[in-house]
N, C-alpha and C positions, 0 to 999 in steps of 0.2 A: 504493500500500500504506500509506504513512504517513497519507494522508487517511482511509482506512478505519479505521486504529487510532485516530486522533483522534476520529472519529465514534463508535466503540464506547466509548471512554473517556467521552465526553460523555454518551452515553446511559446508561451505568452510573451516573455521578454524578447525573444528573437523576432516575433511578428511585430511587436510594438516598435522595436528598433528599426525594422525595415520601413515602417510607415514614416517615422521621423526622418529617415535618410532619403526618402523618396518624395520630398515635397517640392521638387522643381516642376515647372510647367509641363515639360515634355513627358516626364514620367507619369504625371497625373492625367494627362490627356491620352488615356488608354486607347481610345478609338481613332486618334489622329485627326479629329475634326477641326482642330485649331482653337477649341474652347474646352473648358472644364465644366462638365455638368455637375449637378448636385450629387448624382450617383457616383461619379468619379471622385468628387471631393470628399465623399463620406469616409474614405479610408484615413483621412487626416482630421482628427477631432478638432484641433485648433482652427483649421481652415473652415470647417463647418460652422464653428461658432461665429466666424466673421463673414460668412458667405453672403448674407443679405446686405451687409454694409459694403462689401467689395463689389457686388453686382450693381454697379451704378445705373446701368440702363434698365435693370429689372427684368431681363429676359430669361432668367433662370440659369444662365451660364456665365462663366468668367472668361473674358477674352484675355489675351496675353497682357494687354495694357492694364486691365482691371486686376489681374493676378499680381502684377508688379508692385502694387500697393501692399501686398501681403508680406 
């Protein structure tokens, strides 16, 4: 049981570290559309907290220019 808990903790740390490391525009724009949707931004909690504020034109996506304020 203790080994399972340790494994789960390590997996959680690794995945959260990957999210923090991948907060550049190109990495978050998974579909290559040139914008970051809310679904794409959802992997970065801090970005999601600021999403509405950053989405200046209110279209539900972040352009490269809007993202640069992040």
